[in-house]
C-alpha positions in Angstrom: -39.1 28.1 75.1 -38.0 31.9 75.6 -35.2 33.0 73.6 -32.9 32.9 76.6 -33.9 29.4 77.5 -33.8 28.3 74.0 -30.0 29.6 74.0 -29.3 27.8 77.3 -30.7 24.6 75.7 -28.5 25.0 72.7 -25.3 25.8 74.9 -25.8 22.6 76.7 -24.1 20.8 73.8 -21.1 19.1 72.8 -18.1 21.7 72.2 -18.4 21.0 68.5 -21.9 22.9 68.4 -21.6 25.0 71.7 -18.6 27.1 70.2 -20.9 28.0 67.2 -23.9 28.9 69.4 -21.6 31.1 71.5 -20.2 33.0 68.5 -23.3 33.2 66.3 -26.3 33.3 68.6 -25.2 34.2 72.2 -22.8 37.1 71.0 -20.1 35.8 73.3 -16.7 37.6 73.0 -14.1 35.7 70.9 -11.9 34.7 73.7 -15.1 32.8 75.0 -15.9 30.8 71.8 -12.4 30.2 70.9 -11.7 28.7 74.3 -14.8 26.4 73.6 -13.5 25.7 70.0 -10.2 24.6 71.4 -11.8 21.7 73.3 -13.4 20.1 70.2 -10.3 18.2 69.3 -9.8 17.0 72.9 -13.2 15.9 74.0 -16.6 14.9 72.7 -17.3 14.5 69.0 -14.2 15.6 67.7 -12.0 13.6 69.9 -14.0 10.5 69.4 -13.8 10.7 65.5 -9.9 11.5 65.6 -9.5 8.4 67.7 -10.9 6.4 64.8 -8.1 7.5 62.4 -6.1 4.8 60.9 -2.2 4.8 61.0 -2.0 5.5 57.4 -4.0 8.7 57.8 -7.4 7.4 56.5 -10.6 6.5 58.2 -12.3 2.9 57.6 -9.5 2.2 55.3 -11.0 4.1 52.4 -11.4 7.5 50.6 -14.9 7.8 50.0 -16.0 4.3 51.0 -14.7 2.1 53.8 -12.5 -0.6 52.8 -15.0 -3.3 53.2 -17.6 -1.5 51.2 -19.6 -3.6 48.7 -22.9 -2.9 46.8 -24.6 -5.7 48.9 -23.6 -3.6 52.0 -25.1 -0.3 50.3 -28.2 -2.1 49.5 -28.8 -3.5 53.1 -27.5 -0.2 54.9 -27.3 2.6 52.7 -24.3 4.9 52.0 -21.6 4.3 54.7 -20.3 7.6 56.4 -17.3 6.3 58.0 -14.4 6.7 55.5 -11.8 9.4 55.1 -13.8 12.1 53.2 -16.9 12.1 55.5 -14.8 12.0 58.5 -12.7 15.2 57.4 -15.9 16.9 56.6 -17.1 16.4 60.0 -14.0 17.6 61.9 -13.8 20.6 59.6 -17.4 21.6 60.0 -16.9 21.1 63.8 -14.1 23.6 63.9 -11.2 21.3 64.7 -7.9 23.2 63.9 -5.7 21.6 61.3 -2.9 21.2 63.8 -5.0 18.6 65.7 -4.6 16.3 62.5 -0.8 16.6 62.5 0.5 15.0 59.2 -2.7 13.7 58.1 -2.4 15.5 54.6 0.8 13.9 54.0 -0.3 10.5 55.0 -3.3 10.8 52.7 -1.2 11.9 49.9 0.9 8.9 50.4 -1.6 6.3 51.1 -5.1 7.2 50.0 -6.7 6.6 46.6 -10.2 7.2 45.2 -12.2 4.3 44.6 -12.7 5.7 41.0 -9.9 5.0 38.8 -7.3 4.6 41.8 -6.7 8.3 41.5 -4.5 10.1 44.1 -6.6 11.6 46.9 -5.6 15.4 46.9 -6.0 15.3 43.0 -9.8 14.8 43.2 -11.8 12.7 40.8 -14.8 13.2 38.4 -17.7 13.7 40.9 -18.6 17.4 41.7 -19.5 16.6 45.2 -16.5 14.6 46.1 -14.2 17.3 44.4 -16.0 19.9 46.5 -15.3 18.1 49.7 -11.6 17.5 48.7 -11.3 21.3 47.8 -12.7 22.2 51.1 -10.6 19.8 53.1 -7.7 20.5 51.2 -7.8 24.3 51.9 -8.2 23.5 55.5 -5.4 21.4 55.8 -3.1 23.4 54.0 -2.7 21.3 50.7 -2.4 23.0 47.4 -5.5 21.9 45.9 -5.5 24.5 43.0 -6.0 21.9 40.2 -9.1 20.9 42.0 -10.3 24.5 42.0 -9.7 24.9 38.4 -11.7 21.6 37.6 -15.0 23.5 38.8 -14.4 26.1 36.0 -13.8 23.6 33.3 -16.7 21.4 34.5 -19.4 24.2 35.1 -22.6 23.4 32.9 -24.2 25.9 30.5 -27.1 26.7 33.0 -24.5 27.8 35.7 -24.2 24.8 38.1 -22.8 21.6 38.5 -23.8 17.9 38.3 -22.1 14.8 39.5 -23.8 12.9 36.7 -22.0 15.0 34.1 -19.6 12.1 33.4 -22.7 10.0 32.5 -23.9 12.8 29.9 -26.2 15.0 32.2 -26.1 18.5 30.8 -28.4 20.0 33.5 -27.3 21.0 36.8 -28.3 19.5 40.1 -29.3 21.5 43.3 -27.4 19.0 45.4 -24.2 19.2 43.3 -24.5 22.8 42.8 -24.7 23.7 46.5 -21.9 21.3 47.4 -19.7 22.8 44.8 -20.3 26.3 46.1 -19.6 25.4 49.6 -16.3 23.8 48.6 -15.5 26.8 46.4 -16.1 29.3 49.1 -14.2 27.4 51.7 -11.2 27.5 49.3 -11.6 31.1 48.6 -11.8 32.0 52.2 -8.6 30.2 52.9 -6.6 31.1 49.9 -8.0 34.4 48.5 -9.4 32.7 45.5 -9.0 33.2 41.8 -11.1 35.6 39.4 -12.2 32.8 37.2 -13.3 30.5 39.9 -15.1 33.4 41.6 -17.1 34.2 38.4 -17.9 30.6 38.5 -19.3 30.6 41.9 -21.3 33.7 41.2 -23.0 31.9 38.1 -23.7 28.7 40.5 -25.3 31.2 43.0 -27.4 32.6 40.3 -28.6 29.1 39.2 -30.1 28.7 42.6 -31.3 32.3 43.2 -33.1 32.2 39.7 -35.0 29.3 41.0 -35.8 30.9 44.4 -33.7 28.1 45.9 -36.4 25.4 45.6 -38.2 25.8 42.2 -37.9 24.3 38.8 -37.2 26.9 36.2 -39.5 25.2 33.5 -42.6 25.0 35.7 -41.9 27.1 38.8 -42.8 23.9 40.9 -40.8 22.8 43.8 -38.0 20.4 42.6 -39.1 17.8 45.3 -40.4 17.5 48.8 -36.6 17.0 49.9 -36.3 20.8 49.8 -37.8 21.1 53.4 -36.5 18.0 54.8 -34.0 19.2 57.1 -31.4 16.7 58.5 -28.4 16.6 60.5 -25.6 15.5 59.8 -25.8 17.5 56.7 -24.0 14.9 54.4 -24.5 15.7 50.7 -28.2 16.5 50.2 -29.9 19.7 49.4 -32.5 21.5 51.4 -33.6 25.2 51.6 -32.0 25.5 55.2 -28.5 24.3 53.8 -29.0 26.7 50.8 -29.9 29.6 53.0 -27.0 29.0 55.3 -24.6 29.0 52.5 -25.9 32.2 51.1 -25.7 33.7 54.7 -21.9 32.5 54.7 -21.2 34.2 51.3 -23.1 37.3 52.0 -21.0 37.6 55.1 -17.8 37.0 53.4 -18.4 39.5 50.5 -20.2 42.1 52.9 -23.3 42.3 50.9 -27.0 41.9 52.0 -29.4 39.0 51.3 -30.9 38.7 48.0 -34.7 39.1 48.0 -35.1 36.0 45.8 -34.3 34.0 49.0 -37.6 35.2 50.5 -39.7 32.3 50.0 -37.0 29.8 51.1 -36.6 31.8 54.3 -40.4 31.5 55.1 -40.3 27.8 54.4 -37.6 27.6 57.1 -39.8 29.8 59.4 -42.9 27.6 58.8 -40.9 24.7 60.1 -40.3 26.1 63.5 -42.1 24.3 66.4 -44.2 26.2 68.8 -41.3 25.8 71.4 -38.9 27.4 69.2 -37.2 24.4 67.9 -36.8 22.5 64.6 -37.4 18.8 64.3 -35.0 16.2 62.8 -36.4 14.7 59.6 -34.3 11.7 60.0 -30.7 11.2 59.4 -29.4 9.6 56.1 -29.2 5.7 56.4 -25.8 4.2 56.6 -23.1 3.2 59.0 -21.7 5.9 61.2 -18.8 5.8 63.9 -21.6 7.2 66.4 -24.7 9.2 66.6 -24.4 12.9 66.7 -28.0 14.1 66.9 -31.6 13.0 67.8 -33.8 10.4 66.0 -36.5 11.6 63.6 -39.1 13.5 65.0 -37.3 15.0 67.9 -36.2 18.6 68.4 -32.5 18.9 66.8 -30.1 21.3 68.5 -28.0 21.3 65.3 -31.0 22.1 63.0 -32.4 24.6 65.6 -29.0 26.4 65.6 -28.8 26.4 61.8 -32.3 27.6 61.5 -31.9 30.3 64.0 -28.9 31.5 62.8 -30.3 31.9 59.3 -33.3 33.8 60.4 -31.6 36.0 62.8 -29.4 37.0 60.0 -32.2 37.6 57.4 -34.3 39.4 59.8 -31.5 41.8 60.6 -30.1 42.3 57.2 -32.8 41.7 54.6 -33.9 44.7 52.5 -37.4 44.6 54.1 -36.3 44.4 57.7 
C-alpha cells in the first residue's frame, strides 16, 4: 500500500482506533480527532463494553477475574479478560472520557474487592502489574490512588525494575512487570503531576530496560525470549519491543526529550516485521474469554498493530539522533 492508502485503511476503523490514527498519523486538527474520540463511548467497541458493566460498577462480577473464575476454567480457556480491571484498561486505552463512566469509581470503592486477601479495589494489592493498572485507571477516573503510587517506590527491586513475583521471593526484575509498572506510573504522573520519589523510580525502571536494549539479558546479551517480537493486540500484560518502544515514545514526548540511542536495535526489530504491503501481522491474541473480538486472527494484518508500529517508527525517524 502507498502511505495514503495505508492511512485510509487505518482510518476505516472503529472510533476507538480511528481518533488515534487521525491524531498521530494523519495529522488532523484537534477538532477533528476530538470529535471522533467523543464517539467512542456511544458507538462501537466502547459502547459495547460499557453495556456489559454490572449494576454494582464491576464487569463480570469481579476485580481481576470474573465471578465464575476457577482454576479449571483457567486450564481449559486461559486467562479470562472480562473482569473489571481489564475492562477499565480497554476503555481508558480507547480514550473513553471518565464522564462516560458516571459514578463507576464510587461503585467500585463500595462493591469491588481484590481476589487477593479481599482487599479494597482502589487500594491495590501485591501484584506489580495489577497495581500499575489500578494506578492508571484510578488517575483516569479521578480517584486518589497516591498510596498505590507510593507502593512502587517501596517495592522497586535493586536492579531498578519490578517483578510481580516479588512476594514469592523474586529479587530480579521482569520485563513484563517493569513495563506495566512504567506505563501505570506515567499515566498517574501525566494526570496528577507526579511526585519526585516516584519520578526517580520511573527513571530507574526505564534505565533497567534501556541498559538491556529493550530485549537483551544483561548477563549474556542474548534475547530474553522469542516473545520480544511477538506483537499482539489486545496488549494485555505481556512485553514485546513494540510495546516497549511505544512507552518510550510516550515518555519522551511527555518530558520533551529525544529518543535514547539504546533503543535502536529494538526499533529495527519492529521495522523488520513490516510486511511488503506496509502492515504488521497479528501474532495471535492471548487465549481466554473476551466480551467480543477486537482485532483480526493470527496471521492477518492488524490495524491496531500497524498503527502502533507506524506511530513508533515515524516518531523515531523524525526525532532520533541519527535522523
